[in-house]
C-alpha positions as CSV (number, residue, x, y, z in Angstrom):
1,M,107.0,122.0,100.7
2,E,104.1,123.8,98.8
3,K,105.5,122.8,95.3
4,D,105.5,119.1,96.4
5,K,102.1,119.4,97.9
6,L,101.1,121.3,94.3
7,G,103.5,118.5,92.0
8,R,100.5,115.7,94.4
9,A,97.5,117.4,92.9
10,F,98.4,116.8,89.7
11,R,98.8,112.7,90.0
12,G,96.1,111.3,87.4
13,T,97.0,113.6,84.7
14,R,98.9,112.5,80.9
15,G,102.5,113.2,80.8
16,K,104.9,114.3,84.1
17,V,104.3,118.4,84.9
18,V,107.7,119.7,85.8
19,L,108.0,122.4,88.4
20,R,110.3,125.2,89.0
21,E,111.1,127.1,92.4
22,S,112.3,130.6,91.9
23,V,115.5,132.2,92.1
24,T,113.9,135.3,93.3
25,V,115.4,136.6,96.1
26,S,114.2,140.1,98.2
27,A,117.5,139.8,100.4
28,A,121.0,141.2,100.0
29,G,120.1,144.2,97.4
30,G,117.2,143.8,95.2
31,P,115.5,140.9,93.3
32,A,118.1,138.2,91.6
33,P,117.8,138.4,87.5
34,M,114.3,136.7,85.8
35,Q,116.6,134.6,84.1
36,D,115.1,131.3,85.0
37,W,112.1,132.7,83.1
38,K,113.0,133.3,79.9
39,P,111.2,130.6,77.3
40,N,113.4,127.7,76.1
41,D,112.5,125.9,72.6
42,L,112.7,122.4,72.7
43,T,113.2,121.9,68.8
44,P,115.7,123.3,66.6
45,D,115.8,126.2,65.1
46,L,116.1,125.3,61.4
47,S,116.5,129.4,60.1
48,R,119.9,129.7,62.1
49,A,121.3,126.1,61.0
50,M,121.9,128.1,57.6
51,T,120.3,124.8,55.6
52,S,119.5,126.9,52.8
53,Q,123.0,128.3,52.1
54,T,124.4,124.7,53.3
55,L,122.4,123.2,50.7
56,D,123.9,126.6,47.6
57,A,127.0,125.2,49.1
58,A,126.8,121.5,48.6
59,R,124.9,122.1,45.2
60,D,127.5,124.3,43.7
61,A,130.2,122.4,44.5
62,I,129.3,118.9,43.2
63,C,127.9,121.1,39.7
64,G,131.8,122.4,39.6
65,V,133.3,118.7,40.0
66,F,131.5,117.7,36.9
67,G,131.8,121.1,34.9
68,V,128.4,122.6,35.2
69,L,128.7,126.2,35.8
70,P,126.9,127.2,39.2
71,G,125.6,130.6,37.6
72,L,123.4,127.7,35.6
73,M,121.4,126.7,38.8
74,N,121.1,130.3,39.5
75,S,117.1,131.1,39.6
76,A,118.1,134.7,38.0
77,T,119.7,132.8,34.7
78,T,118.8,134.1,31.6
79,G,118.9,132.8,28.1
80,P,122.6,133.9,26.9
81,M,123.9,132.5,30.6
82,V,122.4,129.2,29.8
83,R,123.7,128.8,26.5
84,E,127.2,130.1,27.5
85,A,127.1,127.4,30.4
86,Q,126.4,124.8,27.9
87,R,128.9,125.4,25.8
88,H,131.5,125.7,29.0
89,L,130.0,122.3,29.7
90,A,130.4,121.3,26.3
91,G,133.6,122.1,25.6
92,W,135.2,121.4,28.8
93,T,133.8,117.9,30.2
94,L,131.7,116.5,27.6
95,Q,134.0,116.4,24.3
96,P,137.1,115.7,25.9
97,T,135.0,112.3,27.1
98,A,133.9,112.1,23.9
99,M,137.1,111.8,22.6
100,L,138.0,109.5,24.4
101,L,135.0,107.7,23.8
102,A,135.8,108.2,20.1
103,E,139.6,106.8,20.4
104,E,138.5,103.4,22.1
105,C,135.3,103.1,20.2
106,T,137.5,103.4,16.7
107,A,140.2,100.9,18.3
108,K,137.8,98.3,19.0
109,L,135.6,98.7,15.8
110,G,138.0,98.8,13.1
111,T,137.4,102.6,11.6
112,E,137.3,106.1,12.9
113,V,134.2,107.1,15.4
114,M,133.7,110.7,15.6
115,I,131.6,112.2,18.2
116,D,130.4,116.2,18.2
117,V,129.0,117.6,21.0
118,M,129.9,120.8,20.0
119,R,127.9,121.0,16.7
120,P,124.8,120.7,18.5
121,V,125.9,124.1,20.5
122,Q,126.1,126.1,18.5
123,A,124.3,129.3,17.8
124,F,120.5,127.9,16.2
125,D,118.3,131.4,16.8
126,V,118.5,133.1,13.8
127,G,119.9,136.5,15.2
128,G,123.0,134.1,16.2
129,R,123.7,132.4,13.3
130,A,123.0,135.4,11.0
131,R,125.7,137.5,13.0
132,A,128.2,133.7,12.7
133,L,127.4,133.9,9.1
134,S,128.4,137.6,8.2
135,T,131.8,136.9,11.0
136,I,132.5,133.7,8.5
137,I,132.3,135.4,5.4
138,E,133.7,138.8,6.8
139,A,136.7,136.5,7.9
140,M,136.6,134.5,4.6
141,A,136.8,137.4,2.7
142,R,139.6,139.2,4.5
143,A,141.8,135.6,3.6
144,K,141.3,136.2,0.4
145,E,142.2,139.8,0.4
146,L,145.1,139.0,2.3
147,Q,145.9,136.3,-0.3
148,L,146.0,133.2,2.9
149,S,146.8,129.4,1.6
150,P,144.5,126.9,2.6
151,D,147.2,125.9,4.8
152,E,147.4,129.3,6.4
153,V,142.8,129.3,6.9
154,N,143.5,125.8,7.9
155,T,146.3,126.9,11.0
156,A,144.3,129.5,11.6
157,L,140.7,127.7,12.3
158,T,142.5,124.6,13.9
159,L,143.2,127.5,16.9
160,V,139.7,127.6,17.1
161,N,138.7,123.8,17.2
162,W,137.4,124.5,13.3
163,G,140.1,123.2,11.5
164,G,141.1,119.6,9.9
165,K,142.1,117.4,11.9
166,D,142.3,119.9,15.3
167,G,141.6,117.2,17.6
168,A,138.1,118.7,19.2
169,A,135.4,117.0,17.0
């Protein structure tokens, strides 16, 4: 009855008051556990909802569907990784799509159309260009040394998508 009397004393205040009786009992071997007095949050605990991990997994899955390497979105990604991810995207996703577009444009316009998305992702930094040029010159000298014919050189170039009519660009 004390609970009812106490509850009536709160009349006139805004909101509702919840009064709880304790389950603490002293009979039969001592008091019961204080389980009814532990704090309970009424709001969700977002730290346990794994929102950050869910966002990361969703972003990585969407990137994968569109051919973008998930590492490109990593905060620790460096310049070389960005360049390689861009080359990957251009080579495996954008260039095949560009080839389909070029084929359709060629059919509709009546003249050969070429769309090349690979050239812009080549090495444009001075060091990268110098290494690429050095490698190409060494390869040309080696081809001359081996007395390869222009057709044999073109076949080799086609294998790395640099030859004529290789279908890459």
